[in-house]
N, C-alpha and C positions, 0 to 999 in steps of 0.2 A: 504493500498499500504506500509507503513511504517513499518506494523507487518510483511509482506512478505520479505522486504529488511533486516529485523534484523535478521529473520531465514535462509534467503541465507546467510548471514554475518556469522551466528554461525556454519552453516553447513561448509562453506568453511574454516573457523580458525580450525575447529574441524578436518577436511581432510586434511589440510596443513601437519601436522605432517608426516602422513602416506604418503605423495606424497615425501616430503624432509625430512627424518628421522636423517641425519647427516650433520653436519656443518663442512666444510672442510676451513681450515683458510691456504691458500698458503703461501710459505717462498720463493717463487722466485722473480724475478723483478716486477710482478704483485702486491705485498704487498704494500699498503700505508704507513704502519707502522710496520714494524719489531719487533722493540724493544717492543711495547704494546702488541704485537702478544704473547709474552713469558708471560706478565703481565695476560693476558686473560685465558691462559692454566693453569698458577698456579690458579690463581682464581676459576678455574672449579674443579682442584681437590680439593680445597678448600671445595668443594660442595659435596664433596663425590663420584665424578663422576670419572669415568676413562676416560682419555683421552689416544690418541695414537699418538706417534711420527714418522712420516713416513720418515724413513732415506733415503737421497739422492732422496726423490720424492719431485719434485719441490721445490729444496732448502731447504728442510727437514720440510715439512709442518707438521699442526696438525690437528688432526680429533676428534671430539667427538658428543655423541648424541645430537640431537637438542631439546633444550628446549626454550621456549620463552625468558627467563631469560638470557639465554646464547647469544641468538642472540641481545637483546637489550644491554648486555654488550659490544658486539663487535661493535655496532653501535655507543655507547657513546664514546667508548676509539678511535673511528676511524681506526678500523683494518679491513682489506678487508677478505671478506669470500665468500664461496659459499655451497648453501643449496642442498644437494644432497639426491637420494634415498637410499635405502637398497642396490639395484641391482647396483647402481653406486659404492657404498664403498665395496660392495663384489667384483667388479671387479678391483677396484685400489687396493686391497689387493691381489688379483690375480696375477695381473701386478708386485708388489713386490715380493712375493714368487717365483716367476719363476728363476729355477736356475740359468739361465744366466743373471739375472739383478744383478747391483750392488746395491740392495736396501733391506733394511729388516724393519720391523715395531717393534717398541719398547713400550711396554706398560707402562704408568704414572700412578700409582695408589696410591702415596703417597705425602702428601706436606711436603717437606724436612722445618726443623727447621733452621734457617740462623741466622750466628752470624757474627758481623763485629769487629773486634778487633782494637780498637781506643781509644786514650786517652780521660779522661773526660774533659781537657782543649780544646778549639778550637784551631786548627792548622792553621798557614797562608798557605793552600793550600787545595786544595779539593782532592776527591777521587771518581774514576771513577767508583768503583761498587756502593757506596753508591748512586752517580749519578744516575745511571741507575736503580737501584733497586727502588727509590723514583720515577722517569719517567715510569717506568713499572709499578708500584704500587704493589710491593710485600714487604712483612713485613720482617722486620728483627730486631735483638736486636743489640744493641752496649755493647760490653763487654771490659774489659781491665784486667790488671794484678792481681786485686782484685777478679775477677771472674774465672781465669784460675787457681789462686793458690788455691782457694778454690773448685777447682774439680768439677765446675760446667760444662766444656764442654761436657760431655756426655750428656748433656740435648739437645746438638744441632746434627744435621747431617751435616753440611758444614760451615766450617769455612773460612772467609776472611782476610789476612793480605795485607797491602798496603804500605804506604810511611813510614815504621817502621823502627827502626836501632837496631836488637837484639844483637848488638856488644856492646852496652854500649856508644857510643861515640856521641850520639845526632845529627845524621846524618851528623856528619863529618862537621857541619857547623860553627865550630868556628872561623875559619878566616875570614868569609865574615859576620855571624851573631852573633858572639858571645858576641856582648854589646848590642842586641836588647831586648826589654822588653820580647817578646814573648820566646826567646831562654832562656833567664834567669829565667823566671817563670817556663817553662818547665823542666829544669834542677832541680831547688829546689823541684819542686813535684815527679820528678821521684826518686830524693834522698830521699825523705820523703817515698816514698813509697817502696824503697829496706830497709830501718831501718825497716817500719812496718812490714816486711815480715821476718825479720831477718838476713840480708843481709848487708854487710859492703858496698858493690859496686853495682851500677846499672847493671853493665854487669854480676854481679853475679844472680841478680833477673832475668834479661833477659835471661841468661843459664838457669836457672830452668823453665821459661817459655817455652821455645823451646822444652825442654824436657817432659813437660807436653802435649805440643802439637801433640809431635812425638807419645805418647803415646794414644793421641786422635785417631791419624790417625791407628795406631797398633791397636786399637779395632773397627777398621771399619769406621772412621769419614772419611768425605771429607775435603781436604785443597784446597786453591786457593789463590797464592800470585800473586801481580804486584809490580812491580817497586823494590825498594832499599829491600822489605821485603822478595825477592827471595834469593838473594845472602848472604846477612846478617844472614839469617835463618841458611843455611849451614856452614857460617862462624862461626857462635856461637856454633854449634854442633861440628865442627872440634876443635875448640879452646877450649873446655870446660877444666877447670883446668889451662888454659894457660893465663896469663894476656897479651892483645894485645892492652891494651889503654895506652894512655901517662897521664901525670900529669893533663894537664887541664881539662880532663876527669873523673878520679879517684884519683888525688891526689897523685899518684907515676908513676914510669916510665914502660916501657915495659919490659918482661921477657927476658931473653938472649935465643939464640937458637929456637925463635919462630917457624920457619918452621918446623925445626926438631921435634918439638913437635905435630904439628898439625896430629888430627886422621882423615883422609878421609872415613874410614870405617864407620863412625858415619853419614856422610852426606848422602842428598836425591838424590840430582843430580850431584853434581859435584865434581872434584877430582884434586889432584896434582897443586891446585892452589897457589899462592902466595899473601900474604897480603901486602897492601899498610900501612906500618907503618908510613910515615910522616903524623903529627897529623894536619897537615896546608892543606893536599892535600885533594880535595873533590870527594875521590874515596876510596872504601872499600879493593879492591882486583885487580886481574889480570883477573877474570871471564868476568866482564862487558866489552864488545866491545866499546870502547870509540870512540869518533867523529873524531879524527885524524887517528885513525885506520881503520874506517869504510870508511872513503873518501866520503861518500852520502851527498846529498843534500835532502831537502824536495821535490824536483821535479822529484828525481830518486829513493827516499827510500821507495822501497816496499818489501814483502815477501809473500813467496808462502804458502797456504795451501796443506798439502799431500791428497792425495786420498787414502782412506784406503778400504779395502774389507767390507762392510757392514755386510754381513752374518758372517764372520771370526772373525772380527774386531769391533765389535760393540761400545767399549768403545771411541776408539780414532774417529769414525765416528760419533758417537754424538757432540764430542767435536769440531770436524770441520764443523758441518753443517752450510751452507752460501750460499747468492746467489750471491758471487763473491769469487772467488779463488784466487785471488790476492789482499793483503791487503796493503794500505798505513801504511807504518812505523808511528812512533811516538817515541818520546825521552823522557827518565826519568834519573833520578839519576842512576838507572840501566835500561839501554837500551836493551842490547842484551847479548847473551852468546856465548863466543868463543866454537865452537864445539870442539875442541880438550881438553878441560876441561870438558866435559860433559860424564858421565859414559855409559859404554856400555848399560846398560839394560833399558835407558832412551829412551822414544818414543818422536821422535822429530815430534811435530804437524806442524809446520810451520818454514820456514828457509828463509835466504837470501844467497844464494847459490854463489853468487857472491863475497860476503866478508867473506864467510865459517862462519856464524854466525846462532845461533838458536833464534828465537823470542817466542817460545809457545811450551812447553815441559810437558811431562806427565810421571807418575811413579806410583808405588804402594808400600805400606810400610803396611807390615802385612796385615789384613784383609781392610784396609782402601787406600785411594790414594790421589795424590797429583798433582797439575796442577801449572806451572809458566809461566808468561805472562810478557815479559820485557815490559817497558815503563810505563809512567805515565797516560796519557790521550789519548784513539784511534782519538779523533777530535781534539786535540791541539798539533800540531807538537814537540812545545817546549815551555811547559809550565813553567813559571817561579813562584817564591814564591810571594806569594801576589796578584796573578792574580786572577780576576772574574771567578768562576767556568763556565764551559761549558753549553750553553742551550741546551739542546737535544731536544727541541722542533724544532731546525733548523737542527739536526741531525738524523729524525726517521728511517732511513734506513741503519744506520752505521755498515759495516760489521765488524768492530772491536770491537763495542761494542756487537754486537752479538755473539761475542766468550767468552764474560764474561757471557752473559744469557745461552750460552748452558752450562757450568758449574753450573747454578743456578739449571736447570731442571735435569741434570746429576742423583742426589742423587735418583730422583723420578722414576728412571726407572726400571722395571723388565723386563727382557729379558723372551721373550715367550720360552717354553719347546720346545726342538727338538724331533722330531720323530726318533723313532727308529726303 
């Protein structure tokens, strides 16, 4: 009897893959853990198996061949999935391919190599991207100025910048934290690094770093920046060869006629902005839409994701995949971008129309792309220096964190060939 049962079990398990040969990972409201779903898809790609991103189908679902190890991984990570047959998979693809549907299929066939730009010393704040990468179990390397200046960026496909000040003003924390041990240590380390690389000032080193990163994008790299790394990046590009740092930051004063000497042609996203030259003011420029200008509270601070044509605009469609089109806002040193200061060729992915601000923007540079996302932590409305990191176990379905992970998978995508 035991022998018959064993044979029956073997027959069933051998037939099962034929009955259900695909795994569909829904990304609508039925998904129990949206964030880890990205991690599983990334892991599948690492097994040298192609995955498919079903744009605008059930919240931007994923689909790949059914293998016992894949199903086991989905179970272990607590990700919802459906086992479907070949016929069902074909039916889904036919629905997506229909000319009148605003859906498309994006093939994912490569594992992006990810780098996070972060100082070697511990900072008194967390980074939303490293938090979600760790939670989703997506591997990444931490690099900083040494690696950038050694021209190691071409080793990577995707680079993240977060709470970084590329103007050389140490986050403009002088007035509040200038006597704190972590601030003094960071300043000493940055100054030593500048001298190591042959620069007299930290601002000069950071200027060289942003130019290296621009070359990375020019050659086909993907750049994703959040919080203060967004506007300070463009400020550093515009202020090349212009001293915008006061004496407590670099030992001397600010150049005269600063605003007449800014070159907005060099920037990625912003134009015609004025720099905040007060060294005691916790703000870099007028790009950031500040709290007193926005007039919003946590209860009514939301931004809307645009809906793009999946078949004609696959890139912005990928970047806005979500199970919610209205995303709750969150603050940062740089929270949002004044729309009047955004260049005309920039794609606005998400905005708060009532206060005329963009929260999530995208553009191309050479063969590569960049994406800027305002704010610090999508699940902590007002994150203060020194606070504990967000526990993503409490936010497995975060729409804001999903936007970050869209950018992680974006470099893996290969658009299917169009019929002619």
